[in-house]
N, CA and C atoms as a LAMMPS dump frame, in Angstrom:
ITEM: TIMESTEP
0
ITEM: NUMBER OF ATOMS
345
ITEM: BOX BOUNDS ff ff ff
-5.0000000000000000e+02 5.0000000000000000e+02
-5.0000000000000000e+02 5.0000000000000000e+02
-5.0000000000000000e+02 5.0000000000000000e+02
ITEM: ATOMS id mol type element x y z
1 1 1 N 146.922 230.381 -138.193
2 1 2 C 147.168 229.13 -138.879
3 1 3 C 147.761 228.092 -137.928
4 2 1 N 148.649 228.533 -137.067
5 2 2 C 149.272 227.608 -136.127
6 2 3 C 148.225 226.97 -135.222
7 3 1 N 147.267 227.759 -134.77
8 3 2 C 146.231 227.238 -133.886
9 3 3 C 145.394 226.159 -134.572
10 4 1 N 145.087 226.352 -135.863
11 4 2 C 144.301 225.366 -136.602
12 4 3 C 145.063 224.059 -136.734
13 5 1 N 146.357 224.151 -137.015
14 5 2 C 147.18 222.961 -137.182
15 5 3 C 147.28 222.201 -135.86
16 6 1 N 147.473 222.931 -134.762
17 6 2 C 147.57 222.286 -133.457
18 6 3 C 146.258 221.612 -133.078
19 7 1 N 145.154 222.197 -133.472
20 7 2 C 143.852 221.629 -133.149
21 7 3 C 143.628 220.311 -133.884
22 8 1 N 144.222 220.158 -135.082
23 8 2 C 144.036 218.943 -135.873
24 8 3 C 144.995 217.832 -135.49
25 9 1 N 146.107 218.159 -134.827
26 9 2 C 147.099 217.144 -134.472
27 9 3 C 146.636 216.441 -133.2
28 10 1 N 146.384 215.136 -133.287
29 10 2 C 145.948 214.426 -132.078
30 10 3 C 147.098 214.34 -131.062
31 11 1 N 146.746 214.522 -129.829
32 11 2 C 147.752 214.411 -128.77
33 11 3 C 147.867 212.955 -128.359
34 12 1 N 149.083 212.57 -128.077
35 12 2 C 149.293 211.208 -127.615
36 12 3 C 148.855 211.112 -126.16
37 13 1 N 148.133 210.083 -125.862
38 13 2 C 147.668 209.856 -124.502
39 13 3 C 148.293 208.56 -124.012
40 14 1 N 148.984 208.662 -122.937
41 14 2 C 149.614 207.486 -122.348
42 14 3 C 148.617 206.862 -121.375
43 15 1 N 147.845 205.925 -121.876
44 15 2 C 146.792 205.292 -121.077
45 15 3 C 147.365 204.598 -119.841
46 16 1 N 148.512 203.972 -119.982
47 16 2 C 149.118 203.272 -118.841
48 16 3 C 149.481 204.26 -117.741
49 17 1 N 150.007 205.413 -118.13
50 17 2 C 150.372 206.424 -117.13
51 17 3 C 149.125 206.951 -116.428
52 18 1 N 148.068 207.194 -117.195
53 18 2 C 146.818 207.684 -116.611
54 18 3 C 146.256 206.653 -115.639
55 19 1 N 146.287 205.393 -116.038
56 19 2 C 145.8 204.323 -115.155
57 19 3 C 146.634 204.252 -113.878
58 20 1 N 147.951 204.333 -114.006
59 20 2 C 148.83 204.292 -112.827
60 20 3 C 148.587 205.495 -111.917
61 21 1 N 148.416 206.662 -112.509
62 21 2 C 148.165 207.867 -111.708
63 21 3 C 146.824 207.774 -110.989
64 22 1 N 145.823 207.239 -111.664
65 22 2 C 144.505 207.074 -111.044
66 22 3 C 144.574 206.093 -109.885
67 23 1 N 145.246 204.973 -110.084
68 23 2 C 145.395 203.984 -109.008
69 23 3 C 146.194 204.564 -107.847
70 24 1 N 147.217 205.331 -108.171
71 24 2 C 148.017 205.985 -107.129
72 24 3 C 147.137 206.912 -106.299
73 25 1 N 146.303 207.69 -106.949
74 25 2 C 145.401 208.608 -106.255
75 25 3 C 144.442 207.832 -105.352
76 26 1 N 143.88 206.745 -105.86
77 26 2 C 142.956 205.931 -105.055
78 26 3 C 143.663 205.351 -103.835
79 27 1 N 144.869 204.87 -104.035
80 27 2 C 145.637 204.305 -102.916
81 27 3 C 145.937 205.386 -101.879
82 28 1 N 146.306 206.566 -102.353
83 28 2 C 146.579 207.685 -101.457
84 28 3 C 145.338 208.046 -100.645
85 29 1 N 144.188 208.08 -101.286
86 29 2 C 142.94 208.391 -100.578
87 29 3 C 142.602 207.315 -99.552
88 30 1 N 142.854 206.042 -99.89
89 30 2 C 142.609 204.966 -98.916
90 30 3 C 143.521 205.122 -97.712
91 31 1 N 144.784 205.446 -97.95
92 31 2 C 145.733 205.646 -96.851
93 31 3 C 145.325 206.834 -95.985
94 32 1 N 144.858 207.894 -96.604
95 32 2 C 144.4 209.066 -95.834
96 32 3 C 143.207 208.71 -94.954
97 33 1 N 142.294 207.908 -95.487
98 33 2 C 141.123 207.498 -94.701
99 33 3 C 141.545 206.625 -93.522
100 34 1 N 142.477 205.715 -93.76
101 34 2 C 142.981 204.867 -92.675
102 34 3 C 143.684 205.723 -91.631
103 35 1 N 144.483 206.693 -92.073
104 35 2 C 145.167 207.594 -91.144
105 35 3 C 144.156 208.341 -90.282
106 36 1 N 143.109 208.862 -90.895
107 36 2 C 142.088 209.594 -90.138
108 36 3 C 141.413 208.688 -89.113
109 37 1 N 141.089 207.454 -89.506
110 37 2 C 140.463 206.511 -88.575
111 37 3 C 141.388 206.164 -87.415
112 38 1 N 142.632 205.878 -87.739
113 38 2 C 143.579 205.512 -86.68
114 38 3 C 143.868 206.682 -85.752
115 39 1 N 143.979 207.878 -86.311
116 39 2 C 144.245 209.056 -85.481
117 39 3 C 143.075 209.328 -84.542
118 40 1 N 141.862 209.124 -85.034
119 40 2 C 140.682 209.347 -84.192
120 40 3 C 140.576 208.306 -83.083
121 41 1 N 141.158 207.133 -83.318
122 41 2 C 141.064 206.059 -82.329
123 41 3 C 142.269 205.906 -81.43
124 42 1 N 143.296 206.699 -81.652
125 42 2 C 144.53 206.573 -80.859
126 42 3 C 144.533 207.62 -79.749
127 43 1 N 144.422 207.165 -78.523
128 43 2 C 144.441 208.083 -77.383
129 43 3 C 145.861 208.331 -76.898
130 44 1 N 146.103 209.566 -76.505
131 44 2 C 147.376 209.977 -75.911
132 44 3 C 147.029 210.604 -74.565
133 45 1 N 147.709 210.167 -73.513
134 45 2 C 147.459 210.709 -72.177
135 45 3 C 148.675 211.493 -71.718
136 46 1 N 148.426 212.696 -71.239
137 46 2 C 149.496 213.572 -70.756
138 46 3 C 149.144 213.987 -69.336
139 47 1 N 150.15 213.968 -68.466
140 47 2 C 149.962 214.415 -67.087
141 47 3 C 150.798 215.656 -66.835
142 48 1 N 150.263 216.521 -66.011
143 48 2 C 151.024 217.713 -65.632
144 48 3 C 152.233 217.279 -64.812
145 49 1 N 153.225 218.151 -64.735
146 49 2 C 154.449 217.831 -64
147 49 3 C 154.198 217.453 -62.555
148 50 1 N 153.19 218.04 -61.94
149 50 2 C 152.883 217.727 -60.547
150 50 3 C 151.92 216.551 -60.411
151 51 1 N 151.461 216.017 -61.547
152 51 2 C 150.582 214.853 -61.539
153 51 3 C 149.141 215.147 -61.164
154 52 1 N 148.782 216.399 -61.017
155 52 2 C 147.436 216.755 -60.566
156 52 3 C 146.419 216.855 -61.701
157 53 1 N 146.9 217.009 -62.926
158 53 2 C 146.007 217.151 -64.082
159 53 3 C 146.403 216.117 -65.128
160 54 1 N 145.391 215.467 -65.682
161 54 2 C 145.614 214.475 -66.735
162 54 3 C 144.7 214.825 -67.904
163 55 1 N 145.276 214.865 -69.088
164 55 2 C 144.534 215.184 -70.309
165 55 3 C 144.609 213.978 -71.241
166 56 1 N 143.47 213.576 -71.776
167 56 2 C 143.427 212.508 -72.772
168 56 3 C 142.957 213.142 -74.078
169 57 1 N 143.771 212.971 -75.112
170 57 2 C 143.493 213.556 -76.421
171 57 3 C 143.748 212.486 -77.478
172 58 1 N 143.025 212.562 -78.591
173 58 2 C 143.28 211.627 -79.682
174 58 3 C 144.423 212.158 -80.541
175 59 1 N 144.966 211.286 -81.368
176 59 2 C 146.072 211.701 -82.237
177 59 3 C 145.633 212.753 -83.253
178 60 1 N 144.331 212.854 -83.499
179 60 2 C 143.864 213.908 -84.409
180 60 3 C 143.516 215.197 -83.669
181 61 1 N 143.808 215.239 -82.368
182 61 2 C 143.68 216.477 -81.607
183 61 3 C 142.386 216.674 -80.846
184 62 1 N 141.485 215.71 -80.886
185 62 2 C 140.219 215.841 -80.152
186 62 3 C 140.437 215.497 -78.677
187 63 1 N 139.984 216.381 -77.809
188 63 2 C 140.101 216.122 -76.378
189 63 3 C 139.024 215.125 -75.964
190 64 1 N 139.446 214.08 -75.246
191 64 2 C 138.506 213.058 -74.777
192 64 3 C 138.173 213.233 -73.301
193 65 1 N 139.159 213.674 -72.526
194 65 2 C 138.918 213.766 -71.09
195 65 3 C 139.912 214.716 -70.442
196 66 1 N 139.463 215.351 -69.384
197 66 2 C 140.316 216.168 -68.517
198 66 3 C 140.035 215.685 -67.105
199 67 1 N 141.077 215.236 -66.429
200 67 2 C 140.922 214.741 -65.056
201 67 3 C 141.749 215.611 -64.121
202 68 1 N 141.113 216.059 -63.074
203 68 2 C 141.789 216.893 -62.083
204 68 3 C 141.704 216.177 -60.743
205 69 1 N 142.85 215.979 -60.129
206 69 2 C 142.899 215.295 -58.834
207 69 3 C 142.179 216.126 -57.774
208 70 1 N 141.504 215.446 -56.868
209 70 2 C 140.806 216.133 -55.772
210 70 3 C 141.76 217.028 -54.989
211 71 1 N 142.977 216.55 -54.804
212 71 2 C 143.944 217.331 -54.02
213 71 3 C 144.284 218.661 -54.693
214 72 1 N 144.153 218.724 -56.009
215 72 2 C 144.436 219.979 -56.72
216 72 3 C 143.426 221.05 -56.337
217 73 1 N 142.208 220.632 -56.073
218 73 2 C 141.155 221.583 -55.714
219 73 3 C 141.359 222.155 -54.313
220 74 1 N 142.054 221.401 -53.47
221 74 2 C 142.3 221.857 -52.1
222 74 3 C 143.613 222.613 -51.961
223 75 1 N 144.571 222.285 -52.798
224 75 2 C 145.916 222.836 -52.601
225 75 3 C 146.281 223.965 -53.561
226 76 1 N 145.443 224.257 -54.514
227 76 2 C 145.769 225.255 -55.531
228 76 3 C 144.702 226.331 -55.61
229 77 1 N 145.146 227.519 -55.975
230 77 2 C 144.167 228.57 -56.271
231 77 3 C 143.584 228.283 -57.652
232 78 1 N 142.466 228.903 -57.944
233 78 2 C 141.841 228.717 -59.257
234 78 3 C 142.796 229.127 -60.369
235 79 1 N 143.523 230.208 -60.162
236 79 2 C 144.467 230.701 -61.177
237 79 3 C 145.605 229.707 -61.395
238 80 1 N 146.159 229.173 -60.316
239 80 2 C 147.245 228.187 -60.441
240 80 3 C 146.752 226.934 -61.159
241 81 1 N 145.564 226.492 -60.788
242 81 2 C 145.011 225.3 -61.421
243 81 3 C 144.735 225.55 -62.907
244 82 1 N 144.249 226.729 -63.22
245 82 2 C 144.011 227.086 -64.626
246 82 3 C 145.295 227.022 -65.437
247 83 1 N 146.368 227.541 -64.886
248 83 2 C 147.669 227.499 -65.587
249 83 3 C 148.134 226.062 -65.793
250 84 1 N 147.94 225.24 -64.768
251 84 2 C 148.345 223.838 -64.869
252 84 3 C 147.538 223.12 -65.946
253 85 1 N 146.236 223.364 -65.978
254 85 2 C 145.375 222.74 -66.991
255 85 3 C 145.775 223.209 -68.387
256 86 1 N 145.986 224.495 -68.551
257 86 2 C 146.382 225.029 -69.855
258 86 3 C 147.71 224.436 -70.317
259 87 1 N 148.68 224.36 -69.428
260 87 2 C 149.984 223.784 -69.789
261 87 3 C 149.835 222.319 -70.191
262 88 1 N 149.009 221.571 -69.467
263 88 2 C 148.793 220.161 -69.803
264 88 3 C 148.091 220.031 -71.154
265 89 1 N 147.157 220.925 -71.445
266 89 2 C 146.474 220.907 -72.751
267 89 3 C 147.455 221.194 -73.885
268 90 1 N 148.353 222.129 -73.668
269 90 2 C 149.357 222.441 -74.688
270 90 3 C 150.293 221.253 -74.907
271 91 1 N 150.671 220.582 -73.825
272 91 2 C 151.506 219.383 -73.948
273 91 3 C 150.749 218.276 -74.675
274 92 1 N 149.459 218.154 -74.386
275 92 2 C 148.643 217.132 -75.045
276 92 3 C 148.549 217.395 -76.542
277 93 1 N 148.409 218.658 -76.924
278 93 2 C 148.356 218.999 -78.351
279 93 3 C 149.659 218.595 -79.044
280 94 1 N 150.782 218.89 -78.4
281 94 2 C 152.082 218.514 -78.957
282 94 3 C 152.212 216.999 -79.059
283 95 1 N 151.762 216.295 -78.028
284 95 2 C 151.819 214.828 -78.038
285 95 3 C 150.923 214.257 -79.131
286 96 1 N 149.762 214.856 -79.347
287 96 2 C 148.856 214.402 -80.403
288 96 3 C 149.492 214.596 -81.777
289 97 1 N 150.153 215.722 -81.978
290 97 2 C 150.838 215.974 -83.255
291 97 3 C 151.929 214.936 -83.483
292 98 1 N 152.673 214.616 -82.432
293 98 2 C 153.731 213.608 -82.532
294 98 3 C 153.127 212.251 -82.888
295 99 1 N 152.035 211.887 -82.212
296 99 2 C 151.389 210.599 -82.475
297 99 3 C 150.878 210.531 -83.911
298 100 1 N 150.321 211.625 -84.402
299 100 2 C 149.828 211.631 -85.775
300 100 3 C 150.986 211.507 -86.769
301 101 1 N 152.102 212.147 -86.481
302 101 2 C 153.282 212.006 -87.348
303 101 3 C 153.748 210.561 -87.392
304 102 1 N 153.754 209.89 -86.235
305 102 2 C 154.181 208.485 -86.189
306 102 3 C 153.221 207.604 -86.98
307 103 1 N 151.927 207.831 -86.834
308 103 2 C 150.954 207.073 -87.621
309 103 3 C 151.154 207.324 -89.115
310 104 1 N 151.402 208.565 -89.476
311 104 2 C 151.64 208.92 -90.879
312 104 3 C 152.868 208.186 -91.411
313 105 1 N 153.94 208.18 -90.628
314 105 2 C 155.163 207.483 -91.049
315 105 3 C 154.894 206.001 -91.259
316 106 1 N 154.125 205.382 -90.365
317 106 2 C 153.827 203.956 -90.49
318 106 3 C 153.004 203.664 -91.742
319 107 1 N 152.001 204.485 -91.987
320 107 2 C 151.115 204.232 -93.12
321 107 3 C 151.744 204.556 -94.465
322 108 1 N 152.522 205.606 -94.505
323 108 2 C 153.05 206.069 -95.781
324 108 3 C 154.5 205.652 -96.026
325 109 1 N 155.042 204.811 -95.157
326 109 2 C 156.404 204.307 -95.376
327 109 3 C 156.421 203.526 -96.691
328 110 1 N 157.355 203.842 -97.523
329 110 2 C 157.469 203.146 -98.796
330 110 3 C 156.473 203.594 -99.851
331 111 1 N 155.686 204.612 -99.546
332 111 2 C 154.725 205.11 -100.53
333 111 3 C 155.491 205.84 -101.618
334 112 1 N 155.315 205.414 -102.842
335 112 2 C 156.058 205.991 -103.96
336 112 3 C 155.094 206.609 -104.964
337 113 1 N 155.528 207.694 -105.556
338 113 2 C 154.76 208.298 -106.637
339 113 3 C 155.045 207.533 -107.921
340 114 1 N 154.053 207.422 -108.798
341 114 2 C 154.294 206.699 -110.054
342 114 3 C 155.293 207.457 -110.922
343 115 1 N 156.048 206.701 -111.662
344 115 2 C 157.052 207.305 -112.558
345 115 3 C 156.399 207.956 -113.748
């Protein structure tokens, strides 16, 4: 009997809240798209401590370039150079994460959820 009564009682729908939530979702999606575009277009350059390796990565983590100085090929063993490249790539990944966090902070500063 309870189920029948509940089925007949119309539920109140707060149209204004639904509209606000929908607009909030659309705004959030627009901000996410802008973040993705900006992250893909923001380059971060990292150099190894010895300056022999340079890595260019986007804020979304895509590697754009790896540059190795000619002198590195003459002064380093393949193993040493590999370690230097790997360390620079790891630093570039960290720098890309930092850059993406900064872009996120800029875009979503003051972003509020609807009441």
